[in-house]
MILOMAR-136349 format. One record per residue: residue number from 1; residue in one letter; y, z, x of N, C-alpha, C, O in turn. Coordinates in Angstrom, 2 decimals, always signed. Example, Ala and Ser with C-alpha at 12.3 -4.5 7.8 and 13.67 -1.06 7.14 Angstrom:
2
+-----+---------+---------+---------+---------+---------+---------+---------+---------+---------+---------+---------+---------+---------+
| num | residuo |     n_Y |     n_Z |     n_X |    ca_Y |    ca_Z |    ca_X |     c_Y |     c_Z |     c_X |     o_Y |     o_Z |     o_X |
+-----+---------+---------+---------+---------+---------+---------+---------+---------+---------+---------+---------+---------+---------+
|   1 |       A |   -5.69 |   +7.80 |  +13.19 |   -4.50 |   +7.80 |  +12.30 |   -3.30 |   +7.80 |  +13.20 |   -3.32 |   +8.46 |  +14.24 |
|   2 |       S |   -2.25 |   +7.08 |  +12.85 |   -1.06 |   +7.14 |  +13.67 |   +0.03 |   +7.87 |  +12.90 |   +1.14 |   +8.04 |  +13.41 |
+-----+---------+---------+---------+---------+---------+---------+---------+---------+---------+---------+---------+---------+---------+
END
This chain:
56
+-----+---------+---------+---------+---------+---------+---------+---------+---------+---------+---------+---------+---------+---------+
| num | residuo |     n_Y |     n_Z |     n_X |    ca_Y |    ca_Z |    ca_X |     c_Y |     c_Z |     c_X |     o_Y |     o_Z |     o_X |
+-----+---------+---------+---------+---------+---------+---------+---------+---------+---------+---------+---------+---------+---------+
|   1 |       M |  +87.64 |  +81.53 | +138.06 |  +86.71 |  +82.36 | +137.37 |  +86.95 |  +83.84 | +137.79 |  +87.07 |  +84.20 | +138.96 |
|   2 |       E |  +87.01 |  +84.66 | +136.73 |  +87.35 |  +86.13 | +136.93 |  +86.07 |  +86.82 | +137.46 |  +84.96 |  +86.59 | +136.99 |
|   3 |       T |  +86.30 |  +87.67 | +138.46 |  +85.23 |  +88.45 | +138.93 |  +85.08 |  +89.72 | +138.12 |  +86.05 |  +90.41 | +137.82 |
|   4 |       T |  +83.73 |  +90.01 | +137.76 |  +83.43 |  +91.26 | +136.95 |  +82.40 |  +91.97 | +137.79 |  +81.74 |  +91.34 | +138.61 |
|   5 |       K |  +82.25 |  +93.26 | +137.60 |  +81.30 |  +94.14 | +138.07 |  +80.83 |  +95.19 | +137.11 |  +81.58 |  +95.69 | +136.27 |
|   6 |       W |  +79.57 |  +95.50 | +137.24 |  +79.15 |  +96.66 | +136.50 |  +79.63 |  +97.95 | +136.90 |  +79.79 |  +98.16 | +138.10 |
|   7 |       I |  +79.88 |  +98.86 | +136.03 |  +80.30 | +100.33 | +136.28 |  +78.99 | +101.02 | +136.65 |  +78.07 | +101.02 | +135.84 |
|   8 |       L |  +78.86 | +101.60 | +137.81 |  +77.70 | +102.34 | +138.18 |  +77.88 | +103.79 | +137.81 |  +78.98 | +104.31 | +137.98 |
|   9 |       C |  +76.88 | +104.48 | +137.31 |  +76.89 | +105.84 | +136.99 |  +77.14 | +106.67 | +138.22 |  +76.48 | +106.52 | +139.25 |
|  10 |       P |  +78.10 | +107.52 | +138.11 |  +78.54 | +108.45 | +139.39 |  +77.44 | +109.48 | +139.58 |  +77.42 | +110.10 | +140.64 |
|  11 |       I |  +76.52 | +109.73 | +138.64 |  +75.50 | +110.77 | +138.76 |  +74.19 | +110.09 | +139.36 |  +73.71 | +110.51 | +140.40 |
|  12 |       C |  +73.67 | +109.08 | +138.71 |  +72.41 | +108.60 | +139.19 |  +72.58 | +107.20 | +139.94 |  +71.64 | +106.69 | +140.55 |
|  13 |       G |  +73.72 | +106.67 | +139.88 |  +74.03 | +105.37 | +140.69 |  +73.44 | +104.05 | +139.96 |  +73.54 | +102.96 | +140.54 |
|  14 |       R |  +72.91 | +104.13 | +138.87 |  +72.46 | +102.96 | +138.21 |  +73.56 | +102.32 | +137.31 |  +74.58 | +102.93 | +136.98 |
|  15 |       K |  +73.27 | +101.03 | +136.93 |  +74.20 | +100.29 | +136.16 |  +74.36 | +100.85 | +134.72 |  +73.38 | +101.27 | +134.10 |
|  16 |       T |  +75.57 | +100.84 | +134.21 |  +75.79 | +101.33 | +132.85 |  +75.83 | +100.04 | +132.01 |  +75.48 |  +98.97 | +132.50 |
|  17 |       H |  +76.28 | +100.13 | +130.69 |  +76.39 |  +99.03 | +129.92 |  +77.80 |  +98.41 | +129.89 |  +78.11 |  +97.56 | +129.05 |
|  18 |       N |  +78.68 |  +98.89 | +130.88 |  +80.04 |  +98.56 | +130.90 |  +80.33 |  +97.65 | +132.12 |  +79.79 |  +97.83 | +133.21 |
|  19 |       K |  +81.24 |  +96.62 | +131.89 |  +81.66 |  +95.89 | +133.01 |  +83.16 |  +95.98 | +133.08 |  +83.84 |  +96.20 | +132.08 |
|  20 |       I |  +83.70 |  +95.81 | +134.32 |  +85.16 |  +95.84 | +134.56 |  +85.53 |  +94.59 | +135.35 |  +84.74 |  +94.00 | +136.08 |
|  21 |       R |  +86.82 |  +94.22 | +135.15 |  +87.37 |  +93.19 | +135.95 |  +88.29 |  +93.81 | +136.97 |  +88.53 |  +95.02 | +136.96 |
|  22 |       E |  +88.82 |  +92.91 | +137.89 |  +89.65 |  +93.53 | +138.96 |  +90.98 |  +94.11 | +138.40 |  +91.56 |  +95.02 | +138.99 |
|  23 |       D |  +91.43 |  +93.58 | +137.26 |  +92.73 |  +94.10 | +136.67 |  +92.44 |  +95.18 | +135.58 |  +93.31 |  +95.52 | +134.77 |
|  24 |       T |  +91.23 |  +95.69 | +135.59 |  +90.92 |  +96.78 | +134.52 |  +91.49 |  +98.12 | +135.09 |  +91.38 |  +98.41 | +136.28 |
|  25 |       E |  +92.10 |  +98.91 | +134.18 |  +92.64 | +100.21 | +134.43 |  +92.14 | +101.11 | +133.32 |  +92.31 | +100.77 | +132.15 |
|  26 |       M |  +91.59 | +102.17 | +133.59 |  +91.12 | +103.07 | +132.57 |  +91.38 | +104.56 | +133.09 |  +91.14 | +104.90 | +134.25 |
|  27 |       K |  +91.89 | +105.40 | +132.16 |  +92.10 | +106.81 | +132.45 |  +91.15 | +107.64 | +131.49 |  +91.09 | +107.35 | +130.30 |
|  28 |       K |  +90.49 | +108.58 | +132.01 |  +89.71 | +109.54 | +131.32 |  +88.79 | +108.79 | +130.34 |  +88.71 | +109.17 | +129.17 |
|  29 |       F |  +88.09 | +107.75 | +130.77 |  +87.15 | +106.93 | +130.02 |  +85.76 | +107.80 | +129.99 |  +85.25 | +108.22 | +131.03 |
|  30 |       P |  +85.27 | +107.99 | +128.86 |  +83.93 | +108.71 | +128.70 |  +82.86 | +107.63 | +128.93 |  +82.52 | +106.82 | +128.06 |
|  31 |       L |  +82.36 | +107.68 | +130.19 |  +81.28 | +106.78 | +130.60 |  +79.97 | +107.38 | +130.31 |  +79.67 | +108.48 | +130.79 |
|  32 |       Y |  +79.14 | +106.66 | +129.50 |  +77.80 | +107.11 | +129.20 |  +76.77 | +106.34 | +129.92 |  +76.75 | +105.11 | +129.87 |
|  33 |       C |  +75.91 | +107.03 | +130.58 |  +74.70 | +106.42 | +131.27 |  +73.42 | +106.42 | +130.35 |  +72.91 | +107.47 | +129.96 |
|  34 |       P |  +72.96 | +105.23 | +130.04 |  +71.70 | +105.30 | +129.28 |  +70.44 | +105.68 | +130.07 |  +69.41 | +105.94 | +129.45 |
|  35 |       K |  +70.49 | +105.72 | +131.38 |  +69.35 | +106.01 | +132.17 |  +69.26 | +107.57 | +132.30 |  +68.22 | +108.12 | +131.94 |
|  36 |       C |  +70.19 | +108.21 | +132.72 |  +70.16 | +109.65 | +132.97 |  +70.78 | +110.42 | +131.75 |  +70.79 | +111.65 | +131.79 |
|  37 |       K |  +71.26 | +109.79 | +130.75 |  +71.77 | +110.29 | +129.50 |  +72.90 | +111.37 | +129.70 |  +72.99 | +112.36 | +128.97 |
|  38 |       Q |  +73.68 | +111.14 | +130.66 |  +74.86 | +111.92 | +130.97 |  +76.14 | +111.14 | +130.62 |  +76.23 | +109.92 | +130.71 |
|  39 |       E |  +77.13 | +111.96 | +130.21 |  +78.47 | +111.43 | +130.02 |  +79.47 | +111.97 | +131.00 |  +79.54 | +113.19 | +131.18 |
|  40 |       T |  +80.24 | +111.13 | +131.64 |  +81.25 | +111.51 | +132.64 |  +82.59 | +110.97 | +132.39 |  +82.64 | +109.80 | +132.01 |
|  41 |       L |  +83.64 | +111.61 | +132.55 |  +84.97 | +111.12 | +132.37 |  +85.37 | +110.41 | +133.70 |  +85.33 | +111.04 | +134.75 |
|  42 |       V |  +85.74 | +109.18 | +133.67 |  +86.10 | +108.54 | +134.85 |  +87.36 | +107.72 | +134.82 |  +87.69 | +107.16 | +133.77 |
|  43 |       D |  +88.05 | +107.64 | +135.87 |  +89.26 | +106.67 | +136.09 |  +88.82 | +105.54 | +136.75 |  +87.98 | +105.62 | +137.64 |
|  44 |       V |  +89.40 | +104.30 | +136.34 |  +89.04 | +102.97 | +136.99 |  +90.39 | +102.39 | +137.31 |  +91.34 | +102.45 | +136.53 |
|  45 |       E |  +90.44 | +101.83 | +138.52 |  +91.61 | +101.06 | +138.99 |  +91.18 | +100.11 | +140.19 |  +90.79 | +100.58 | +141.26 |
|  46 |       R |  +91.28 |  +98.90 | +139.98 |  +90.97 |  +97.85 | +140.92 |  +89.58 |  +97.96 | +141.49 |  +89.42 |  +98.01 | +142.71 |
|  47 |       F |  +88.57 |  +97.99 | +140.66 |  +87.19 |  +98.13 | +140.99 |  +86.78 |  +99.52 | +141.58 |  +85.63 |  +99.72 | +141.96 |
|  48 |       I |  +87.70 | +100.41 | +141.62 |  +87.43 | +101.77 | +142.16 |  +87.18 | +102.73 | +141.05 |  +88.09 | +102.99 | +140.25 |
|  49 |       V |  +86.03 | +103.27 | +140.96 |  +85.66 | +104.21 | +139.88 |  +85.71 | +105.63 | +140.47 |  +85.07 | +105.87 | +141.50 |
|  50 |       S |  +86.43 | +106.55 | +139.89 |  +86.44 | +107.97 | +140.37 |  +86.20 | +108.93 | +139.18 |  +86.60 | +108.67 | +138.04 |
|  51 |       V |  +85.55 | +110.03 | +139.52 |  +85.35 | +111.00 | +138.55 |  +86.56 | +111.79 | +138.32 |  +87.23 | +112.18 | +139.28 |
|  52 |       C |  +86.89 | +112.06 | +137.04 |  +88.08 | +112.85 | +136.66 |  +87.91 | +114.38 | +137.21 |  +86.81 | +114.94 | +137.18 |
|  53 |       K |  +89.01 | +114.99 | +137.69 |  +88.88 | +116.27 | +138.15 |  +88.68 | +117.27 | +137.03 |  +88.10 | +118.33 | +137.29 |
|  54 |       E |  +89.12 | +117.01 | +135.81 |  +88.95 | +117.84 | +134.70 |  +87.47 | +117.93 | +134.34 |  +87.05 | +118.91 | +133.75 |
|  55 |       N |  +86.71 | +116.96 | +134.68 |  +85.28 | +116.86 | +134.30 |  +84.34 | +117.86 | +135.01 |  +83.32 | +118.31 | +134.50 |
|  56 |       I |  +84.78 | +118.16 | +136.19 |  +84.04 | +119.07 | +137.06 |  +84.10 | +120.49 | +136.68 |  +83.50 | +121.34 | +137.35 |
+-----+---------+---------+---------+---------+---------+---------+---------+---------+---------+---------+---------+---------+---------+
END
């Protein structure tokens, strides 16, 4: 069985509507949080979500 995790919003820390698997890789993904209504560019690799430097 594949392990999946919810992507947490880097601003408020709540769950978004997106799930990732261990082998998921994303670059400059526009992650939208329905709770705080903010969009953030993120990079994802091996369950590690980091905010893109360009976004700041």
